[in-house]
C-alpha positions in Angstrom: -6.5 28.9 -31.1 -5.5 25.2 -31.2 -7.5 22.5 -30.1 -4.1 22.3 -26.7 -4.8 25.6 -26.2 -8.4 25.5 -26.1 -8.2 22.8 -23.3 -6.6 24.6 -21.3 -7.7 27.6 -21.4 -11.5 25.9 -20.7 -9.5 24.6 -17.8 -8.8 27.1 -16.1 -12.1 28.9 -16.5 -13.5 25.5 -15.6 -11.4 25.4 -12.3 -12.5 28.8 -11.2 -15.9 27.7 -10.9 -14.8 25.6 -7.8 -13.8 22.0 -6.1 -16.2 20.0 -7.7 -16.0 21.5 -10.8 -11.6 21.3 -11.7 -12.9 17.5 -10.6 -14.8 17.4 -12.8 -13.3 18.8 -15.4 -10.3 17.0 -14.5 -11.8 13.8 -15.2 -13.6 14.7 -17.9 -10.5 16.1 -19.7 -8.9 13.2 -19.2 -12.1 11.1 -20.3 -12.5 13.0 -23.7 -9.0 14.8 -24.6 -7.0 12.4 -23.9 -9.0 9.5 -24.8 -6.8 7.8 -27.4 -3.5 9.1 -25.6 -4.8 6.7 -22.4 -5.7 3.9 -24.0 -2.4 4.1 -26.4 -0.1 4.3 -23.0 -2.2 1.3 -21.2 -2.4 -0.9 -24.7 1.2 -0.2 -25.0 1.7 -1.6 -21.6 -0.2 -4.8 -22.0 1.6 -5.5 -25.0 5.0 -5.3 -23.2 3.8 -7.1 -20.4 2.2 -9.7 -22.4 5.1 -9.7 -25.1 7.1 -13.4 -24.5 11.2 -12.4 -24.0 14.2 -13.4 -24.0 14.9 -14.6 -20.1 17.3 -17.2 -18.8 16.2 -21.1 -18.3 14.8 -21.5 -15.3 18.1 -23.8 -14.8 20.4 -20.1 -15.5 18.2 -18.7 -13.3 18.4 -20.8 -10.5 22.3 -20.8 -10.9 22.4 -17.3 -11.3 20.3 -16.5 -8.1 21.8 -19.9 -5.8 24.8 -17.6 -6.3 23.1 -14.4 -5.2 21.0 -15.6 -1.9 20.1 -18.7 0.0 15.9 -18.0 1.4 14.3 -19.0 3.6 10.8 -18.6 1.3 7.6 -18.8 2.8 4.3 -20.1 1.2 2.1 -17.6 0.4 0.0 -16.5 3.7 3.0 -18.2 5.9 5.1 -15.7 7.9 9.3 -15.6 8.5 10.4 -13.5 11.1 13.7 -12.6 12.0 16.1 -10.3 14.5 19.1 -8.9 13.8 19.1 -5.9 16.9 21.5 -5.8 19.1 21.8 -5.7 22.9 21.9 -2.3 22.8 19.5 -1.1 20.2 17.3 -3.5 22.9 18.5 -2.2 26.3 18.3 1.7 24.9 14.5 0.3 22.9 13.9 -1.2 26.7 15.2 1.9 28.7 13.5 4.6 27.3 10.2 6.4 29.2 7.0 5.8 28.3 6.0 9.6 27.8 8.8 9.6 24.3 7.2 9.8 21.1 7.4 6.9 19.0 8.1 6.8 15.2 5.8 4.9 12.9 6.8 4.6 8.7 4.3 3.6 5.8 6.2 3.2 2.9 5.6 0.9 -0.8 9.0 0.0 -2.1 8.6 -1.0 -5.1 9.9 -4.2 -5.1 13.3 -2.6 -4.2 14.5 -1.9 -7.7 16.5 0.8 -5.3 17.2 -0.9 -2.5 20.0 1.1 -1.4 18.5 3.8 -1.4 15.7 2.8 0.2 17.9 1.4 2.6 20.0 5.4 3.3 16.4 6.7 3.2 15.1 4.6 5.8 18.3 4.9 7.6 18.1 7.9 7.5 14.9 9.1 9.0 15.7 5.9 12.4 11.9 5.1 13.2 11.3 2.8 15.7 7.6 1.2 13.0 8.3 0.7 9.7 5.4 -1.1 7.8 6.7 -2.0 3.9 4.8 -3.7 0.6 5.9 -4.6 -1.9 8.4 -6.3 -0.8 10.4 -9.2 -3.2 12.7 -12.3 -1.9 14.7 -13.2 -4.3 13.2 -12.4 -7.5 15.3 -11.7 -11.1 13.3 -7.9 -11.0 15.2 -7.2 -7.7 18.5 -9.2 -8.8 17.4 -12.1 -6.2 17.9 -10.1 -3.4 15.8 -10.7 -0.6 15.0 -7.4 0.1 13.4 -7.0 3.7 16.4 -9.0 5.4 18.5 -6.2 4.0 16.4 -3.8 5.4 16.3 -5.8 8.7 19.8 -6.4 8.6 21.7 -2.5 7.4 19.4 -0.8 9.9 19.3 -3.6 12.9 15.7 -4.2 13.5 12.8 -6.9 14.6 11.5 -8.3 11.7 8.5 -10.6 10.3 7.4 -10.9 6.4 4.7 -12.5 4.8 4.4 -13.8 1.7 1.2 -12.7 -0.5 2.6 -14.3 -4.0 4.8 -16.8 -5.0 6.3 -14.9 -8.3 6.7 -17.4 -11.2 9.2 -17.3 -13.4 8.2 -16.6 -16.9 8.8 -15.4 -20.5 5.6 -14.3 -20.3 7.3 -11.6 -18.0 9.1 -8.3 -18.5 12.3 -7.9 -17.3 11.1 -5.1 -14.5 8.4 -8.1 -13.5 10.0 -10.8 -13.8 9.5 -13.2 -10.7 11.2 -16.6 -9.7 10.6 -16.0 -5.9 8.4 -14.3 -3.8 6.6 -11.2 -3.0 5.2 -9.5 0.5 4.7 -7.4 3.1 6.6 -6.6 6.0 7.1 -5.2 9.9 10.5 -3.9 10.4 10.8 -2.7 14.6 13.3 -1.8 17.2 10.5 -2.8 19.7 10.2 -6.8 20.5 6.3 -7.7 19.1 3.8 -10.6 19.8 1.0 -11.3 18.3 1.5 -12.0 15.0 -1.6 -12.9 13.1 -3.0 -13.1 8.7 -5.6 -11.6 7.8 -6.4 -14.1 5.0 -8.5 -11.9 3.0 -11.9 -13.5 2.2 -12.8 -10.7 -0.6 -10.5 -11.5 -3.5 -11.3 -8.9 -6.9 -9.1 -11.6 -9.0 -8.4 -14.9 -9.1 -4.6 -15.1 -9.6 -3.9 -18.6 -9.9 -6.6 -18.7 -12.7 -4.6 -19.3 -15.8 -7.2 -17.9 -18.2 -7.5 -14.6 -16.4 -6.2 -12.5 -18.5 -3.8 -10.3 -15.8 -2.9 -13.7 -14.2 -1.2 -14.8 -17.5 1.2 -11.4 -18.1 2.0 -12.2 -14.8 1.6 -15.6 -13.2 1.9 -15.2 -9.4 -0.1 -17.5 -6.3 -1.4 -17.0 -3.7 -3.2 -13.5 -3.5 -3.7 -10.5 -0.8 -3.1 -10.8 3.0 -3.1 -8.2 5.7 -0.4 -8.8 8.8 -1.2 -7.5 12.2 1.8 -7.4 15.2 1.3 -5.9 18.7 4.1 -3.6 18.7 6.2 -3.3 22.9 6.4 0.2 22.5 7.8 1.3 26.1 5.0 3.1 26.9 2.1 1.1 25.8 1.2 -2.1 22.5 0.4 -1.0 19.9 -1.2 -3.3 17.5 0.0 -2.2 14.3 -2.0 -3.4 10.6 0.1 -3.3 7.5 -2.4 -4.2 4.0 -1.3 -3.8 0.3 -4.7 -4.4 -1.4 -5.8 -5.2 -4.9 -4.7 -2.2 -7.7 -6.6 -4.4 -10.3 -10.2 -3.5 -9.0 -12.6 -0.8 -8.1 -13.1 0.8 -5.4 -16.2 -1.3 -4.0 -13.8 -4.3 -3.6 -11.0 -2.4 -1.9 -13.5 -1.4 0.4 -14.8 -5.5 1.3 -11.0 -6.0 1.8 -10.5 -2.7 3.9 -13.7 -3.9 5.5 -12.2 -7.5 7.5 -9.3 -4.9 8.4 -11.3 -2.3 11.0 -13.0 -6.0 11.5 -10.5 -7.7 12.9 -9.2 -4.3 14.7 -12.7 -4.5 16.2 -12.6 -7.5 18.0 -8.7 -6.2 19.7 -10.4 -3.2 20.5 -13.3 -5.4 22.6 -9.6 -7.4 24.2 -9.0 -3.9 25.5 -6.0 -3.1 22.5 -7.3 0.5 21.6 -3.9 1.6 20.8 -3.4 0.6 16.3 -2.2 2.1 13.6 -4.2 0.8 10.0 -1.3 1.3 7.6 -0.1 0.9 3.5 -0.6 0.9 0.4 -4.6 0.5 0.0 -4.3 1.7 -3.5 -7.2 4.0 -3.9 -6.3 5.5 -7.5 -9.1 5.3 -9.3 -9.2 8.2 -10.1 -7.7 10.7 -13.6 -7.2 8.7 -15.9 -7.2 5.9 -14.4 -10.6 5.6 -15.0 -10.6 4.6 -18.6 -8.6 1.4 -17.6 -11.3 -1.7 -17.4 -8.1 -2.3 -15.3 -8.0 -0.2 -12.3 -11.7 1.0 -12.3 -14.2 -2.1 -13.2 -16.9 -1.2 -11.0 -20.0 1.6 -10.9 -18.1 4.3 -9.1 -15.5 4.8 -12.1 -17.7 6.6 -13.5 -20.6 7.8 -10.9 -18.1 9.6 -8.0 -16.5 12.0 -10.9 -15.7 15.0 -9.4 -13.4 13.8 -6.3 -11.0 11.3 -5.7 -10.8 7.8 -4.8 -9.1 9.4 -1.4 -12.5 11.8 -0.8 -14.9 9.4 -1.8 -13.4 7.0 1.5 -12.8 9.8 3.4 -16.3 10.6 3.5 -18.7 7.3 2.7 -16.6 5.2 4.3 -14.0 6.9 7.6 -16.7 10.1 8.2 -19.3 7.4 8.9 -19.3 5.9 12.4 -21.8 3.2 14.0 -22.1 -0.2 13.5 -24.2 0.3 9.1 -22.7 2.2 6.3 -25.9 3.2 4.6 -23.6 4.8 1.9 -22.6 1.2 0.9 -25.9 -0.2 1.8 -27.2 2.0 -0.8 -24.9 0.9 -3.0 -25.8 -2.8 -2.8 -22.4 -3.7 -0.7 -22.0 -7.4 1.7 -24.2 -7.2 4.4 -21.2 -7.7 6.3 -18.9 -4.6 4.5 -22.1 -2.7 4.9 -22.1 -3.4 8.9 -17.9 -3.4 9.3 -17.2 -0.2 7.3 -17.9 2.1 9.7 -14.6 4.0 11.8 -14.3 2.9 15.2 -12.7 5.9 15.5 -9.5 6.3 13.4 -8.1 9.4 13.0 -6.4 10.1 9.6 -3.3 13.1 10.5 -2.8 13.6 6.3 -4.8 15.5 3.8 -7.3 12.7 1.9 -7.2 15.7 -1.7 -3.8 17.4 -1.0 -1.2 14.6 0.4 -1.0 13.3 -2.8 1.8 9.9 -2.9 1.8 8.8 -6.4 2.3 10.8 -9.5 3.1 8.7 -11.8 5.0 10.7 -14.6 4.4 8.7 -17.6 0.9 10.1 -17.5 2.4 14.2 -17.1 1.1 15.9 -20.4 0.6 19.5 -20.7 1.7 20.4 -17.2 -1.9 17.9 -16.1 -0.9 15.0 -14.2 -3.5 12.7 -14.9 -2.4 9.0 -12.7 -2.0 10.6 -8.9 -4.0 10.0 -5.7 -3.3 9.4 -2.4 -2.6 5.3 -2.1 -0.9 5.3 1.2 -2.7 5.8 4.0 -1.6 5.4 8.2 -4.3 5.8 10.5 -4.5 6.3 14.1 -6.5 5.2 16.9 -6.3 6.2 20.4 -2.8 7.9 20.4 -1.9 11.5 20.0 -0.1 12.3 17.1 2.7 14.9 17.5 3.8 14.7 14.1 3.5 13.7 11.1 5.5 14.3 6.8 5.9 12.8 4.0 9.0 12.2 2.1 10.9 10.1 -1.2 9.3 12.8 -2.6 11.0 12.8 -6.4 9.8 9.7 -6.5 13.5 8.4 -7.2 13.8 5.6 -4.7 10.3 4.2 -5.5 6.9 5.0 -6.9 5.3 5.7 -4.2 6.2 8.5 -1.7 6.4 7.2 2.1 4.2 8.0 5.4 6.0 9.0 8.9 4.0 9.7 12.2 5.1 10.5 15.8 2.5 9.3 18.5 2.4 8.5 22.2 0.2 7.0 24.6 -2.8 8.9 25.9 -2.2 6.9 29.1 2.4 7.5 29.4 2.3 5.2 32.7 0.4 2.2 31.2 2.3 -0.6 31.1 3.3 -2.4 27.8 0.9 -6.7 28.3 3.1 -9.0 28.3 1.0 -10.9 25.3 
């Protein structure tokens, strides 16, 4: 029996022993049989990013960019808004009854590499509120297009965007990461919105301004992680929405610290009577599988101590199932005081399955039938709203490396009028 056959047989035998064994064996398989493979792949990726490429000069880049667009480019932490809704769209959304369902979608569009397909997909879905992550404005890698503006204009929607990073054009970047513009997250909606607020996260696992940091050196940029909040004035109620793209190059505990800041803001909104809320986005909960081999993706003590469950399952058990004003699990792990207070669930419900509703399954890390780089990275959490249906799409990962998530929600108080804040 060959080594490969032995591994396959052992995996199948142990998988029959129960879910915890399946998680343990899969993780150990990644950490042993494919250790060299994993290190080689990560090393190859790092080498590719670090190797200078023959990129256009700054003058040529500026000239080419000017041929494509003339963009408003907000600095990190700043927002821009545009409204491309027609009179018919405004009239239709205003005349919709309060008992009608509101379709809400979140999607990491992978910088807009395949923008035309993304636009067509969004047209087919016809969501009422859309949260997008990894939205480029004027970057060479996405053909210098203002991706958020192009989507808003094509769909005829109201639009608000926040910049996270000024993506510096640099010979250290390869073609798929080349900058020259900015990068961030946005909302698009058929409705009016108000109370736009940017959450400037205190917890930043990486200082992207530090040129000595190995990751910052490969992708030079200015900025930091920001989350965006806006109040959507739907016919049935005002829904407070959050879109987030948490840091990926860290560990699970650092992401939970960032998430706790969103929960803190959410509680403040609830105290003001804004109880109908949705938190959505790419929370980058990927500290499992072969990712455990990379100190870039998993660099805290949960790297191996959480073996047997995915990061999403860990979040579900030790954050989302915890109620009250203190998280004893995080306190035992030595987390900061404010994180322990805030990282509890005030009543959000996840319509999706944390184990089986996978939103990322990178084809580069599929070996011998094993999917080594997978996870539920994307989330859509609902509070004080009835969830009527939920769905996922982009299953072949053609338009982006993430699936989209969609829910249809309705106010529990159909006759409640929107607060005109």
